[in-house]
N, C-alpha and C positions, 0 to 999 in steps of 0.2 A: 477505576484509574485514577491518578492524576498526571494531566500533559498540561506542561509548560514552555511557551513556544518563543524568543525571543525572537526578535525581527526589527526590520525598520521603518513596516508600515503595517501596525497591528490592524489599521480600520479594512485591510484586504480579507479578514478573518470573517468578519460580519457575514458576510452572506451566508457565505458558506457553511456557516458551523451554527448560524441562528435559522437553518432550514434541515427539511428531512427527517432522515435517520437521526443523524446528529443530533439535533436540536431536542429532539424523544428521548435519548439518550440523555443529554444534561437532565433534561424536567427529570427524568426518572433518577435522579444521582447516581450513575452508573457510570456516569464520567465525569469530569471535571475539569475544565478547558482555559487556562488564564494565558494572554500574552502580554507580553512586557516589551516596551518601546526600549530599546539597545542605548538610543540615544538621551533617555532620563538618566541612564548611567555615566555620560560622559563629564567630566569635569574640565569642562574649557567655557567660557563664558556662549561662545556659537554651538554648543552640543554635538560637535564635529564627531565622526566616529571614525572617522579614515586617515589618511595619510599620506604620502609619499613614501615609496618602497628602498630601503637603504640598498646602497649598491645599484642605484639608479634603474630606468625602467618603465614603461609605458602602463600609466591605470595606475590607481590607489588602492591601496590594504587598510581592511578592518581592523582597528586598534585593537590592541592586548587588553588595554584596562577595562574599558564599556563592558567587556565581556564578561570578565573576571569581576567585575562588582555585581554585573546580574545571576552570576551563579553563586556568587555568596548570599543575596536577596532570596534565594532560591533556596538553599540549603537552611537558612535561618527560617524560614518559612514552615519547613517540615524537620527542622529540631536536628538538622545534618545527615537525615536519614538520607540512603544513597538511592542516584536513579542512574537509569544509562541516558546519557549524554550523547544526540544523536548531532551530526555533522552534515547537512546536506552540503556536497560537492562533487563535482565529475570522477574523485578519484575514487567514489567508494564504490562498496559492491552494490549491484544491481539489485532495487527492491523487486520482489516477489512476494507468491504468496506464502513459501514457507516460512520467510523474513515475517510475512503481516500475523501469520500465526504464534509466531514469538515473542514477540515484542507485544501481542494484546494477552501475552501471562504473565506482563509486567505491571508492579504496582504504580510504578512512579517513570515515564519519559519525558527528558528534554529535548528542547528541537531548537538547534542555532542558523538561522537563515542566511545563508550567504550574499554577498555581495560584491562589487568592483572588481577585480582582478584576485582576490582572494581572500584570507583570516590570516593575522600573524599566526605564523607556525607554534606559537608560544600556545596558544590556545586548545591545537590536536595534540600537542605532546602532553599536557598537564590535565586536559578538561577531558576531552573527547573520548567516547567508549567506544563510539562505532561511528563510519562514515557510510554516507546511504547517499547511492545514487538512481533518477529513473529514467536514466538512460544516454547514450551516445548522441547529444544535443545540446545546444545553450540555449539556456534561459536566465532571463534578466536579474533574478534572484533566485534562493530558496525558498518564497513562500508558497507556491502554486506546487512542488512538490511536495512540502506538509501537507498541504490540503490533500491531496491525493494520498498521502500514507496515512494520516490521522483517518482519515473515511475508509479504508479497507481495515484497519484494525478495530476501531470501534464498530463494525457491525459485526467483530466476532467476538465481542464480550458477552457471555452469556448474559440473555434477558433482554437484548438491545431488539433481536429479530425477533418479531412475532413466534415463527417458527423455525427454532435452529436447522431445519431441515432447509432451509432455505441458505443459507450459509454454506452448507455442506456440499448444496447442489451445484452452488455457483460454478464458472469458469475457473481452472487452476488449483481449487480445494487438494481435490484429489490426487494433482498433474496431470488432469486433462481438460480438453474443454468442452463448456457444457455440452448436453446432446437439443436437439429442435426443439421449438414449445409451439404450440397451436390453442386457440382459444375460438370461441364462438364467433362465425357462423361457423356450420358442420363444410360449408363448399359454397364458395364466393370466385363466380367468375370463371368455373372449371377447376379453379384448384380444391381439391378436397384434404380430409384430414387424412391422414393413415388410418387406416381402417382397427391397427391393434390398438391405438389410444381409444378407439370407441368399443373397445370387447370385454371390459371391463374386467379381463383376464389380469390380475397383479403381477404376476410372475412372468408372461410373456411381457407386460408392459414397460417392466424391470429390464428384463432381457434385453430388447428392441432400444431401450435407452442409454444401456449401456454399451450395446452393438455401434449404434450412433456416436455416441461422444467417442469410441474409440478408433472408429472412421475420422470422423471430423479431423481428430488431432491428427492422426496418419497422416492426412491429407493436407490439412492446414499449419500444421505445428509438430512435424514430425521429430524435432529437435527435443521437442517437453521427452518424448517414449525415452533416449537415451540416457536419464537420470531417475525414471520414473523403476520404483519396485512392484512390477506384478503380482494380481492374486491370482493363482487355480483357475482360479475362474477368466479373468482377464486374458491369458497367456489361451485356454482356448476357445474363447472367442476371435483372440487374433490370428490364430491356427484356420478356422471359418473362414474369417475375414480372406487371408490370402489364397485357400482352396479356391474363395469363389473367384478372386480376380485370374484367377488361373483359367479359370474354368472360361474367364470373358475375354483374356486376351489369349485363350488358345494355345498354351505355353506348357 
């Protein structure tokens, strides 16, 4: 996979992209990441990329020309091949695991990190294929959201994680929160590991984990269940949870 990032602050990506899983993915050539300083494509002597908005108003707007020029450079680099061009903005779809899996199937992604009051609308109209947000809150720019999204995508690329099951068992991968995890010691300050995890009975362990995952999602993020396609097994477990709750509440 090739990932290109247009930003005013390329140095912000040095730490996150040169450590841990992303670093190993790059070393294995499973992903190539390149950052472009948008200022390098400015045609004025001060390398400014923003200007006052037509029609008046507060703040500054990122100009159209440097971003178009940067995209042209990227297209030339890949001999005109088509990429998904993702603009980070509050108006976009909220990023989730479904989008992460979708993006992980792409060969080439380009991310545009917004700043100031926004970006000239002609960028959105003519270049952008996707508008993405990471939540309903305000950040200084699109750099931190891009870091989070790239991390979520790269861990899904085959060969990045040592064990694909590690990604498949993560929270949200199958629309549910993850089950509880335990490791040594078996007992600590009176707190014990559930006996089922010590039994060696793989089917019982699997069922316990599935139940815990469903129960945790039901309690902490019931909204996730509204859009999930349940398996027959999951429906059966949910019915068991419901019956247990009825007994507990004596209803």
